[in-house]
VEXROTOR-931893 format. One record per residue (C-alpha): residue number from 0; residue in one letter; x, y, z. Coordinates in nm, 2 decimals. Example, Ala and Ser with C-alpha at 12.3 -4.5 7.8 and 13.67 -1.06 7.14 Angstrom:
n 0	res A	u 1.23	v -0.45	w 0.78
n 1	res S	u 1.37	v -0.11	w 0.71
END
This chain:
n 0	res M	u 4.25	v 5.77	w 20.22
n 1	res T	u 4.12	v 5.41	w 20.18
n 2	res D	u 3.98	v 5.21	w 20.47
n 3	res E	u 4.29	v 4.99	w 20.47
n 4	res E	u 4.51	v 5.30	w 20.48
n 5	res V	u 4.32	v 5.43	w 20.78
n 6	res L	u 4.35	v 5.09	w 20.96
n 7	res S	u 4.72	v 5.09	w 20.88
n 8	res E	u 4.75	v 5.42	w 21.06
n 9	res F	u 4.59	v 5.26	w 21.37
n 10	res R	u 4.80	v 4.94	w 21.34
n 11	res N	u 5.13	v 5.14	w 21.29
n 12	res S	u 5.06	v 5.34	w 21.60
n 13	res E	u 4.96	v 5.04	w 21.81
n 14	res A	u 4.61	v 5.19	w 21.85
n 15	res L	u 4.42	v 4.87	w 21.75
n 16	res L	u 4.40	v 4.67	w 22.07
n 17	res E	u 4.28	v 4.32	w 22.14
n 18	res G	u 4.15	v 4.19	w 22.47
n 19	res H	u 3.83	v 4.25	w 22.67
n 20	res F	u 3.72	v 4.61	w 22.69
n 21	res K	u 3.43	v 4.79	w 22.84
n 22	res L	u 3.36	v 5.07	w 22.60
n 23	res S	u 3.24	v 5.42	w 22.70
n 24	res S	u 2.89	v 5.32	w 22.58
n 25	res G	u 2.89	v 5.05	w 22.85
n 26	res R	u 2.91	v 4.77	w 22.59
n 27	res H	u 3.19	v 4.51	w 22.58
n 28	res S	u 3.42	v 4.42	w 22.29
n 29	res G	u 3.72	v 4.21	w 22.21
n 30	res Y	u 3.87	v 4.51	w 22.02
n 31	res Y	u 3.94	v 4.87	w 22.11
n 32	res L	u 4.06	v 5.16	w 21.90
n 33	res Q	u 4.27	v 5.39	w 22.11
n 34	res C	u 4.24	v 5.71	w 21.91
n 35	res A	u 4.46	v 5.90	w 22.15
n 36	res R	u 4.75	v 5.68	w 22.02
n 37	res V	u 4.68	v 5.73	w 21.66
n 38	res L	u 4.64	v 6.10	w 21.71
n 39	res M	u 4.95	v 6.15	w 21.93
n 40	res N	u 5.16	v 6.22	w 21.62
n 41	res A	u 5.06	v 6.56	w 21.49
n 42	res E	u 5.15	v 6.48	w 21.13
n 43	res R	u 4.93	v 6.16	w 21.14
n 44	res A	u 4.65	v 6.35	w 21.31
n 45	res G	u 4.66	v 6.62	w 21.04
n 46	res R	u 4.65	v 6.36	w 20.76
n 47	res L	u 4.35	v 6.19	w 20.92
n 48	res A	u 4.17	v 6.52	w 20.96
n 49	res L	u 4.24	v 6.62	w 20.60
n 50	res A	u 4.10	v 6.28	w 20.48
n 51	res L	u 3.80	v 6.33	w 20.71
n 52	res A	u 3.74	v 6.68	w 20.57
n 53	res Q	u 3.73	v 6.54	w 20.22
n 54	res K	u 3.44	v 6.31	w 20.33
n 55	res L	u 3.22	v 6.61	w 20.37
n 56	res P	u 3.03	v 6.74	w 20.07
n 57	res R	u 3.19	v 7.06	w 19.93
n 58	res E	u 2.87	v 7.27	w 19.99
n 59	res L	u 2.86	v 7.16	w 20.35
n 60	res R	u 3.22	v 7.25	w 20.41
n 61	res G	u 3.15	v 7.60	w 20.30
n 62	res Q	u 2.86	v 7.64	w 20.55
n 63	res I	u 3.05	v 7.55	w 20.87
n 64	res D	u 3.11	v 7.84	w 21.11
n 65	res V	u 3.28	v 7.65	w 21.39
n 66	res V	u 3.39	v 7.30	w 21.49
n 67	res V	u 3.29	v 7.15	w 21.82
n 68	res S	u 3.39	v 6.82	w 21.98
n 69	res P	u 3.33	v 6.65	w 22.31
n 70	res A	u 3.62	v 6.61	w 22.54
n 71	res M	u 3.82	v 6.40	w 22.59
n 72	res G	u 3.80	v 6.17	w 22.29
n 73	res G	u 3.71	v 6.43	w 22.02
n 74	res L	u 3.94	v 6.71	w 22.14
n 75	res I	u 4.25	v 6.63	w 21.93
n 76	res I	u 4.07	v 6.54	w 21.61
n 77	res G	u 3.83	v 6.83	w 21.66
n 78	res H	u 4.13	v 7.07	w 21.68
n 79	res E	u 4.28	v 6.92	w 21.36
n 80	res M	u 3.95	v 6.94	w 21.18
n 81	res G	u 3.93	v 7.31	w 21.27
n 82	res R	u 4.28	v 7.35	w 21.11
n 83	res A	u 4.18	v 7.14	w 20.80
n 84	res L	u 3.87	v 7.35	w 20.75
n 85	res G	u 4.02	v 7.69	w 20.85
n 86	res R	u 3.76	v 7.73	w 21.13
n 87	res D	u 3.79	v 7.78	w 21.51
n 88	res A	u 3.76	v 7.46	w 21.72
n 89	res M	u 3.59	v 7.44	w 22.06
n 90	res F	u 3.52	v 7.15	w 22.29
n 91	res L	u 3.25	v 7.05	w 22.53
n 92	res E	u 3.32	v 6.92	w 22.88
n 93	res R	u 3.12	v 6.73	w 23.15
n 94	res P	u 3.22	v 6.88	w 23.48
n 95	res D	u 2.89	v 6.77	w 23.63
n 96	res G	u 2.81	v 6.48	w 23.40
n 97	res V	u 2.64	v 6.70	w 23.13
n 98	res F	u 2.81	v 6.85	w 22.83
n 99	res Q	u 2.87	v 7.22	w 22.83
n 100	res L	u 3.09	v 7.49	w 22.68
n 101	res R	u 3.34	v 7.62	w 22.93
n 102	res R	u 3.68	v 7.81	w 22.93
n 103	res G	u 3.51	v 8.12	w 22.77
n 104	res F	u 3.39	v 7.93	w 22.47
n 105	res R	u 3.06	v 8.05	w 22.33
n 106	res L	u 2.86	v 8.01	w 22.01
n 107	res E	u 2.71	v 8.30	w 21.83
n 108	res P	u 2.33	v 8.25	w 21.80
n 109	res G	u 2.26	v 8.03	w 21.50
n 110	res A	u 2.63	v 7.93	w 21.46
n 111	res R	u 2.65	v 7.65	w 21.21
n 112	res V	u 2.85	v 7.37	w 21.38
n 113	res L	u 3.03	v 7.06	w 21.26
n 114	res M	u 3.04	v 6.81	w 21.55
n 115	res V	u 3.36	v 6.60	w 21.55
n 116	res E	u 3.41	v 6.27	w 21.74
n 117	res D	u 3.68	v 6.01	w 21.75
n 118	res V	u 3.46	v 5.70	w 21.77
n 119	res V	u 3.09	v 5.65	w 21.75
n 120	res T	u 2.95	v 5.32	w 21.89
n 121	res T	u 2.60	v 5.38	w 22.00
n 122	res G	u 2.59	v 5.76	w 21.93
n 123	res L	u 2.49	v 5.85	w 22.29
n 124	res S	u 2.78	v 6.09	w 22.35
n 125	res S	u 2.72	v 6.25	w 22.01
n 126	res R	u 2.35	v 6.30	w 22.07
n 127	res E	u 2.43	v 6.45	w 22.42
n 128	res A	u 2.69	v 6.68	w 22.26
n 129	res I	u 2.45	v 6.79	w 21.98
n 130	res E	u 2.19	v 6.87	w 22.25
n 131	res A	u 2.45	v 7.08	w 22.44
n 132	res V	u 2.53	v 7.28	w 22.12
n 133	res K	u 2.16	v 7.34	w 22.06
n 134	res A	u 2.12	v 7.46	w 22.42
n 135	res E	u 2.41	v 7.71	w 22.35
n 136	res G	u 2.22	v 7.84	w 22.04
n 137	res G	u 2.42	v 7.65	w 21.78
n 138	res D	u 2.29	v 7.45	w 21.48
n 139	res V	u 2.47	v 7.12	w 21.42
n 140	res L	u 2.48	v 7.07	w 21.04
n 141	res A	u 2.66	v 6.73	w 21.05
n 142	res E	u 2.89	v 6.51	w 21.24
n 143	res V	u 3.22	v 6.35	w 21.14
n 144	res A	u 3.42	v 6.08	w 21.32
n 145	res L	u 3.73	v 5.89	w 21.26
n 146	res V	u 3.55	v 5.56	w 21.32
n 147	res D	u 3.19	v 5.44	w 21.30
n 148	res R	u 3.16	v 5.13	w 21.52
n 149	res S	u 2.78	v 5.13	w 21.51
n 150	res A	u 2.75	v 4.91	w 21.20
n 151	res G	u 2.57	v 5.21	w 21.05
n 152	res E	u 2.30	v 5.20	w 21.32
n 153	res A	u 2.38	v 5.51	w 21.52
n 154	res D	u 2.11	v 5.77	w 21.46
n 155	res L	u 2.26	v 6.11	w 21.55
n 156	res G	u 1.98	v 6.32	w 21.41
n 157	res V	u 2.22	v 6.49	w 21.17
n 158	res P	u 2.41	v 6.37	w 20.86
n 159	res F	u 2.71	v 6.15	w 20.97
n 160	res Y	u 3.04	v 6.12	w 20.78
n 161	res P	u 3.28	v 5.87	w 20.93
n 162	res L	u 3.63	v 5.82	w 20.79
n 163	res V	u 3.60	v 5.45	w 20.83
n 164	res A	u 3.34	v 5.20	w 20.94
n 165	res I	u 3.46	v 4.91	w 21.15
n 166	res N	u 3.21	v 4.65	w 21.26
n 167	res F	u 3.38	v 4.48	w 21.55
n 168	res P	u 3.11	v 4.31	w 21.75
n 169	res T	u 3.00	v 4.46	w 22.08
n 170	res Y	u 2.80	v 4.30	w 22.36
n 171	res A	u 2.56	v 4.41	w 22.63
n 172	res E	u 2.66	v 4.31	w 22.98
n 173	res N	u 2.43	v 4.01	w 22.97
n 174	res E	u 2.54	v 3.90	w 22.62
n 175	res I	u 2.92	v 3.86	w 22.67
n 176	res P	u 3.04	v 3.54	w 22.51
n 177	res A	u 3.22	v 3.30	w 22.75
n 178	res E	u 3.56	v 3.33	w 22.57
n 179	res L	u 3.54	v 3.71	w 22.61
n 180	res A	u 3.42	v 3.69	w 22.97
n 181	res A	u 3.72	v 3.47	w 23.06
n 182	res I	u 3.95	v 3.76	w 22.98
n 183	res P	u 3.99	v 4.03	w 23.25
n 184	res V	u 3.80	v 4.35	w 23.15
n 185	res T	u 3.98	v 4.68	w 23.08
n 186	res K	u 3.79	v 5.01	w 23.07
n 187	res P	u 4.00	v 5.24	w 22.85
n 188	res G	u 3.73	v 5.50	w 22.76
n 189	res S	u 3.70	v 5.85	w 22.91
n 190	res R	u 3.34	v 5.83	w 23.04
n 191	res S	u 3.25	v 5.65	w 23.36
n 192	res K	u 2.96	v 5.40	w 23.34
END
């Protein structure tokens, strides 16, 4: 799947939004990718997961024991990646602000994990999720994401394979351009900041 084909999936599902958004990372942007909309169609979600699985080196695909994703954003694409790879899929939650496995999910000691995210902007959620997997005894081999918004700058500490890289500018609270600041802010992400 080409970058343009991926973006077309976002456009066709009205998942590429324009306005003033406060991202889960705390940064601001004039664009937001609402992955829940692009993933709400199971067929489309499956196509995107298959394309994402193809981004992984073949030898790495064969090493994966289980797929783990952070809830909420990574849950659907994580499940679809589990299906695409023929592996179980689990998710992490933050009931007390820190990622952890719940609902009876557990990792076997040394389990080789593929971390799956929807969007990576700063990599903070990914790094926190990777640390949670390590605390549970797992070994994160790599991470995949539908979208890399980091301009290639997110250091996750593991190999990273995004389906598409989109470099919409983001701004710290004190760097917001006047034209963006003039638009009322919307906070569509799943993490409170």
